[in-house]
N, C-alpha and C positions, 0 to 999 in steps of 0.2 A: 422799125428804124429808130424809135425813141431811145432804146437801150444802147444802140450802136453810136448814136450821137453823144450820149452821156459818156460812154467809154472813150470816144475820140477826144472830148473836152478834157477828161481826166488825164488821159495819156499826154496831151499837150501840156497840161498844168504841171505834171510830174517832171517833164523835161525842163520847163521853166524853173521849177524849184531847184533842180539839180544843177542848173546853170547859175544859181545864185539870185535869180530874179524872183524873190519870194513874194513881193507885193503883187506882181501880176499873177503869180501862181495862186496866191490866196484868194483873189477875186474869182478866178475860174473854178477853183475847188469848191468854194462856198456856193457859187452858182450851180455847180453840178450837184452838190448836196441837196439844194432846194429842188432842182429838177428831178432828182431821183425820188425824193419824198412825194412829189406830185404825181410822178409816173408810176409809182410802185405797183398799183393794181394792174397796170397794163404790161408790166415786165414779166418775162418768163423766168423760171427758176434759175437757169444758168445766168441770165442777165443780172438777176439780183445778186447772186454770188460774185459775179465779176465786178459789178459796180461797187459793192461793199468792200471787196478786197482793194480796189483802186482808191476808194475814199480813205480807207485806213492807212494805206501807203502815203496818200497825199497829206493827211493831217499829221502823220509822223514826220514827213519832210518839213512841215511848217512848225514842228515842235508843239502842236496843239493836242496835248494828251487828253484834255477834257472831252474833245470831240472824237478822238481816236478810240477811246475806251468803249463808249456805247456802240460805235460802229462795229468793233470787234465782237462785242457781246451779241449783237444782232446777227452777225455772221455765223457765230458758233451755234446759235439757236436754229438758224436756217439750215446749217449743215447737218444738224441732228435730224431734221425732218427730211433730208434728201441726201443720204450718204452715198447713194449710187453714183453721184456726180463727182465723187472724190477723184477717181482715176483721170477723168477728163480735166479736172481742175489742176491736178498735179502735173500733167503732161503739157497742158496748153498755157498755163498762167504762171509758170515758175519765174519768168523774167520780171513779172510785175509784182509778185508777192515776195515778202521778206521771210527769213527763216522763222522768226517768232510767230508770224501769221500761221505757218504750217504747224508749229508746235501747238498752238491753241486749237487748231482744227483737228490735229491728231488726238489731243486729249478729249475733245468733244466726241470724237468717234469712239474712243475707248470707253467713255462714260455710257455710250449707247450699246456697248458690248461688241463693237466691230473692231476686233483687235488687228486683223490684217490690214484694214483700211487705215487704222491709226498708225501702224508701223510704216505704211507707205508714205503717210504725211510726215512722220518724224524723219524718215530717210531723205525726203525731199528737203526738209529743213537742214539736214546735215550737209547736203550737196551745196547749199547756199552759204551756210555759216562757216564751212571749212575754209572758205576764201578769206575770212577774217580771223582765222586761227582758233575757231571754236569747234571742237570735235565732239559730236554727240553720238551716243550709243543707243540706238533705238531699242534693242533688247533690254538694256539696263533700265531705260526710262519706263518701259511697259511691263517689266517682269513682275511688278508687285500689283498688278491690276486688281487682284481680289482683295487687297488690304489697303495699301497706301502707296503714294507715288514716291518713287526714288528718283527725284527730278534732277536735272543738271544743276550742280551747286556752284556757288560763287568761288572764284579763284582768289586767294589772298593777294593784296597788293604788295609788291616787292618792298616798298618803303616802310611797311608796317610790321613785317615778319609775323603776321597773324597766323594762328594755327589753322590749317585747312579744315573746312567743315567735314564732319563725319557723315557718311551716307549709310542708309539702310537701317537706321535705328531711331528714326523720328517717332515721337509719341503723338502724332496727329490722330484725330478720331478715325478709327478704321471703319470701312464700309465697303459694300460690294461695288458701288459705283463711285468714281471720282467726282467730288463736288467742284463747284466753280472756284473755290479757294485754291485748290491745287493747280488749276489752270493759271491763275495769277502768279502763284509761286514759280511755276515753270517759266512763265513769260519773264519774270524778274531775273531768273537765272540766265536766260538767253541775253537779255538786255545788258546785264552787268558784264557778261563776258565780252560784249562789244563796247565796253567802257561808257555805256549810256546810263550812268549811275542815277541821275535824277529820275529818269523814266522807270528804272528798276525799282527805285524807292517807292514811287507812286503805285506800281504794280503790286509790290509787297503789301502796301497799306490797304489796297483793295482786297487782297486775299485775307489779311488779318481782320478786316471788318467782318468777314464771313466766318472765319475760324480763328478767333483770338487766342486759342489754347495750343497753338503749334509752336513749341519751343524753338525748333530749328529755324522757322521763319523769322522769329524775333532775333535769333542769333545772327542770321544772315543780314537782317536789317542793320544790326550793329556794325557788321563788316563794311557795308556800303556807306554808312554814316562816317565811319573812320576814314574811308577813302575820300570823303568830302570834307574832312577836317572838322566834323561836328562832334567833338569829343564827348561833351556832356550828354548829348542825345544818344550817342552810341552806348555810353555806359547805362543809360536808362533802358535801352533795348536789351542789353545783356542782362540787366536786372530782371526784366520781364521774363526772359528765357529761363533764368535761374529760378525765379518764383514758380514757374510752371513745373519744372523738373530739375532739381539741383544736382542730379546724379551724372550730368554730362560735363566732360572736361572742357569742351570747346568754349562755351561762354565765359567760364571762369578764367581761362587762359587769356582770351582776347580782351576781356575787361581789364585784366591786369596790365596788359600792354597799353591800353588807352589811358589808364590812370598814371602809368609811369612816363610814357612818352608824350602824351598830349596835355596832361594836367599836373605833372610832376608831383603826384601824390604817392610817394614811395611807400609809405606805411600801408595805405589802402591796397596798393599793387601787390605788396608782399603777402597780404592776407589772401588775395585771389590766387596767386601762384602757389601758396601753400595748399589751398584747397585742390588746385589742379594736380599738384604732386601727390596728394592722398588718393586722387582718383586714377593715378597711374601714369601721369605725364612725366617722362624722363627729362625733358628740357627744363622744366620748371625749377629744379634744384639749382642749376647753374645761374638762372636769372635771379633767383632769390639771393644767392651769395653776392652777385654783382650789386644789387640794390642795397643790401646790408652794408657792404663796404662803403657805398656812397653815403648812406645815412650815418654810419658810425665813425667815419674817419675824421681826422683832425680838421680837414678843410671844411666839413659840414659844421663842426662846432664853432669854428672861427666865423663862418658865414652867419650863423645864428646870433653870435655876439655882435657882429657888425650891424645886423638889422636892429637890434636894441639901441645901439648908439645912433643910428639914423633917426629912430623915433624920438630920440632926445636932442636931435639936431647937432650931434657931435660928429660932423662930417669928416673932419681931418682924421680923427681916431678911427672912424669906421673905414676910411680909405686904407689906412695902414693894415687893418685886420683883413680886408678883402684882398689886398696884395699878398699877404701871407697865405691866405687860403688858395689863391691862384698859383702861388709858387709850389704848393703841395699838389694841387690838382688843376693843371692848366686847362682841362676840358670840362670845367664846372660851369655850366651855362648860367645858373642863377647868380653865381658870384660875378660873372661878367656883366650881367644885366644890372645888378645893384651897384657895381663900380661905375657903370655908365650913368646911372641915375644920380649918384653922388657927384660925379664930374659935371653933369648937366646942371645940378643945383648950384654948383660953384661957378657956372657960366662958361665952362670949358666944353663946348658942344663938339668941337673937332675931335677931341680925345674920347668923348662919350660915344660918338659914332663908331669909332674904332672898336670900342668895347661891345657895342651892340652887334657889330658885324662878326666879332669873334663868337658871341653867343649864338648867332644865327648859323654860323658855320658848324658849330657843335650840335645844335638842336634846332633845326629849321622850323619845327612845328610849334614853337613857343610864341604865342601871340604877343606876349608882353615885350619881347625883344623887338618885334616888328613895329609895334605901336610906339614904343619909346624912341625908336630910330626916326619914325615919322615926325614926332614932336621936336626932336633935336634938329631935323632938317628945316623945320619952320623957324625955330628960335635962333638958329645960326644965321641964316640969311634969307628967310622966307622963300625957300626953294620948293614951291608947290609941286613942280614936276618930279623932283626926287622923292618928295613926301607921299605923293599919291599912291604909288605901288606898295609902299610900306603899310599905309592904312588899309588898302584893299586886301592885302594878305592878312593883316591882323583881323579884319572883319570876317574873312573866310574861316579863320581859325577860331572864331567864336567870341571875339571881343565886341560887344554891342556898342561901346562908346566910339569905336572906329568909324561907324557909319556916318556920324556927323562930320568927321574930318574928311571923309571921302567926298561928301557933298560939297564941303567948303573948297577943297582943292580943285574939284571939277569946275565949280563956278568961277574961281579965280583964273583958271587956265582957259576957260571959254571966252573971257573978256578980251 
């Protein structure tokens, strides 16, 4: 009856968590965790599987990845020791388990050489994840069992136009049995397809600790970081992928987009796209031409001249050149940002805000536009309410200075 009582407590806690009563759920889940640890010797094998599955689901609902991960690791180890219970687990516990639980369990079975049981678990995952738009192919996932995992890969975010990852050509270490690293990579794929990007990133990091030489995992990590607007970290991940094996087009292409869209480093982006083009990517040529037009046109030259005048504090002359640049290219975000900065320097924050809004409309991922807009909101009339979302967005986009202003605005608004 001990196991049944722990299951009852965990089931109640999950209901509380899904109703939004996270504090109450947290107390019950942590109590059940302690109860399960104490009762472990007295639990039968099925009770151990059942309580571990419910605990993993509970910690996931609470967003406690640090506790969820060791529970799932323990669950996989236990499943390897008792694979005959898989059928009962899949049929009786599907409501309580999530799709990525079954993916982990299936890969654990595959590692032990139980391909049919593994396929049953992956199909169970598919029946759950299909409801959230994630379609898994069990045969595709398991087809490379003798060499390496062709796991479910990340879908590119619409707003980034990232090149979709290639499947079937990863240079991970080949071996007869799948290691724990591949389990974490598969879990990351499932989590990302559910838009749980922070958890997916943590799962990838776990796998990369075990197998740091997997270029595809580093490239997938870059895709997730780009979705989180962490451009420099994404570029670093693509560099790691390229350092492991520079012969793959995907990290070169996606690094180029990060440099161009997130960091406005057009010269660096062109180098990446040129490499992608040499590797056979047909889209890269068009992107290169677009960036070269942006770098080489008259508007860019005028913008550079204006920057020099700003450094010399010749703001009126700089403003004239920026207006000329925007007449040639009205969708030039950096010119709008610098025009806004010049107007703000002259005390015209109302017009500066209009310029920053135009820059954001053209390139919403530029942290500088959001940060400057927040500053002008404060300097115009100390509008903390309007400034706060600007600084929050700038911080998300990688501006470290914005964190201080986020804290300031929140304190002022809480008074």
